[in-house]
N, C-alpha and C positions, 0 to 999 in steps of 0.2 A: 504494500500500500504506500501511497505518497503521504508523508507527514511533515509539514512545515519545511519543505525543500529537500527532504531526504526520502530515499526509497528504502522501505523497511520490510524485511522478509522474516517470517517466523518459520522455523523448521527444526525438528529434532531437539526440542528443549533449548533452543537458542534463537537469538534475534540477530540478523545481519542488517547493519545500517550502512547504506551506500552513499557515496558523495560526501563523506566527512573529511573536512580539511582542518589544518592547524591542530592536530591531535597526535601526541606521542606519549604512550603510557609511561615510559621512563621519566620523561620531563614532568608529567602530571603527578605521578605517584611518589616521586623521589625528590621533589623540589621543596619539601619541608612543610607542606600544608596539611598532610593527612598521615594517619598512623595505623590504618586498618587494612592496607593493601600489601600483599606479600608476593614478591616475584617468584615465579615457578621456573623449573629447569628449562622449559621450552620458551621462556621469555614473556609468557602471559602473566597476568596478575589475578590472584584470588583476593576478593575483598568482601567486607561486610558493611552495608550501609542501608539505612532506612528499613531495618528489619529483614533484609534480604542478603543472601550470600550468592555471589556471582563470580564468574571468571571472565576477564576482559582481555582481548587481544586486538591488535590493529595492524592492517597490512594493505597498502596500496589503496587508501581511501575507503576501506571497508572496516567498520567497527563491529566486532563480534562479541556479543554478551551471552554467555552460556548460563543456563538455569534462569532464563527470563522468558516472559511472554510479550506479545505485542502490547498488552495492557500495562505490564510492568514498565515497558519502555516509555509509553506516553504518560503514565502516571508518575514515574520515578526517575528513570535514567535520562530522559531528555533534559529535564531541569538540572538533575544532579551533575551531569557533565557539561552544563551550560551550553548546550548545543544550539540554543536560539540566538547566540551572540556571534557577531562577525569579528573574529579575532584578527583576520587580515586587516580590517579597518583599524582596529586598536593598534596593531603593530605599525601600521603606516603613520598614524598620528603620533606615536611615541618615538619614532625613529628620527628624532630631531637633532641628534649629535652622534659622534662616532662611538662614544661609550655605549649609548643605548642601542645603536645599530649592531654592535658586537654582541651585546647581551641578548638581544632579540634573536639574532642568528643562532646563537648557542642554544637557547631554550625555546626555539621556534614552536615546539609542540605543546607548550604549557597552556592549560586551561585552568581557571580557578574554579574548584568544585563548589557546589552549593550544598554544604554539609548541614546536618541537623545542628541547630544553634546550641541546644543543650549539650550534645556530645562534644561539640567544638569547644565550648566553654570549659568543661571538665578536662578535656584533652590538653588544652593549653595552660591550664593551671598545673597539670602534671609536667608540662614541658619546661617550666621555669628552672633555669640552671641545670638542665638535664640533657643527655644525649639521645638522639633519635632511637637507637636500638633499645635503650632502657625505657624510653617512653612507650614504645610499642609493646614491650614485655609487661609493663604495668597495666596498660589498657587491656591487653589480652587476658591477664590474670583477673582483673575486675570483671570483665565480660563473662569469663568462664564461671566465676563464682556467683554473679548476680544477674547475668543476662539469660536469654533463652537460646536453646540449642537450635541451630539451623544447619542443614546438610547441603553439601555441594559435591556431587560426583563421588559419593562414598566418604567424603571427609567431613568432619564435624567442626563447625565454627559457632560463635556465640554473638548474639546481638549486644549492643551497648546497653548497660543497665538504665532503667528508667529512674526518674527522680525519687519516687517513693522507696525504691529498694536501697538506694544509697543513703537517703535521708534517715532511714530506719536503722542504719548500722552505727556502731560506735567506732571511735578513732582506732582503738586497739584491735578491733575486728578487721580493720583494713591493713594492718601491718604486714599481712602475708603477701600483699602485692608489691611490697618494697618501694612504696612511693615516699617513704621517709616523712619529713616534716609536712609534706603536701597532703598527707592523710587528713589532718585536721582541717585543711582548706576544702578538701573534697566534701567532708561531712558538713562543715559549716555552710558551704555554698548550697549543697543539696537541701539542707533544712530551710534555708532562706527562700529558695525557689518553691519548695513544698508549702511553706507558710505564706507565700504571696508577698514577701517583703520586697522582692523585685519581680515584676511580671515580664518574663521573657517574651511573651507574645506581643508585648507592646513595643519592644525594642526597635523593630523595623520601621515603625511609624514616627520615630523620633529623628530630629536632626542629628547629624553625626556626633557633634560635641555632646549633646545630651545623652545619646545612646552610650557613648564611652563613659560618661559620668555615672550612669546607672550601673553599668557593668563593674566599675571600680568600687562599688559598694560591697562586692563580694570579697571575702578573705582570700588573699593570695592573688588578687587581680589588680595589677597596675595598668598603666596606659598601654604597654606593649602587649600584654595578654589580652586586654580589652580589644585592641586594634586587630590582633590576630583572630580573635573570636568573630569580630564584625566582618572581616575580609573573607575568611575561609568558610564562613557559613553563607556567603553571598548576600549578606545583609547590607554592607556598605563597601563601596569601592574607592572612596576618596580618602582612605586612611593609608598610612605608610608606617607599618610596624617597625619600630626602631629600638634595638637593644645595643649593648656595648659593641658587639661585633659589626652590626649594620652601621653603627656610627663610624667605626674605623674604615669600613668599606667606602662610605660616602666621603670621608676625609681624604682617602687615597685617590678616589676616582674623580671627585668633583671639586672639593675645597682646596686640596693641596696644602692643607694646614689643619690645625685642630679646630673643631667646631662643636658648639653646644648642641644638646638634643633639640632645643628650641629652634636653633638655626637650621638644623636638618629638616625638622618638621615644617618650618616656614618655607624652606626651599622647595620641598616636595609638593606642598600645597600650591605654591605659585607656579612652579615649573611644569608639574605633571597634571595639576588640577584634578578633575573628576576621575582621571585614569591613574592616580597615584598608586593604588593597590596593585594594578597590573604591572606598572613600572617596577615596583618593589620586588615582585616575584621574578621578573626577568633578571634584575640586578642581583638579587639574593642567590639565585641558582647559578648564574654565571660566576659570581665572586666565590661562592663556596667550592665549586668544582675546579676553579682555577687558582685557589688558595690566595685570593686577593683579600687583604685586610687581616691576614693570619699572623703577621709579624708584629 
């Protein structure tokens, strides 16, 4: 069937989506925006999102999603993979200097996933001062203990835990997942969401500054975690998540001197505008893979 510019075919428990551009699973799943996608020996990725477990591969303009129906594609995966957005146009608009042109060419297949806001919030609380392999292990452990089992071609995976399941746990009960000091942030945030102290459903309707302010009410959430949560859930795209490492990258690539966090945020807002979040992803991936800002 034709669906919003794509030719979509359902066969043998999988969906084939033709005419997909600007899509590279390595760039998408390993650029630092998500933690539930695991590379397989054949180069495809198993992942769990929106309560579903699927395998994703991409070749010559065809996106293959295994363990999916047409209904799943239209209801979940079209939005999740941000397939309604023209990334060629975004890259054209951002390619305003040689630095961005190099970053875009390097990470040309990046798409910003539209992940569940709740899962993204907890995931980036866990990410604070943490390495990606450890973040993935913590989230996998939490999901196995508190999530629901879902099967994918004979393999068992687990959905991300709901608010009530984490809010009903005690800090010491979470120590098994090895999140360390972040355990108390997970419990505290979960209880605040459960009790309606902050309404996550209202976040998307707020201006970016107000949305960030709401999220920083949660324990363990500063501006960087808040901006990651907003960007990687597809809630706001005019944010530019900045930590110490991103600060060094921007100093090396753009400022050629030391710069404050405020200077970097102001520069990103003025220079990249509403596309700041996309620019950050191209720059972040390019810099990390090429060891820029590491020294």
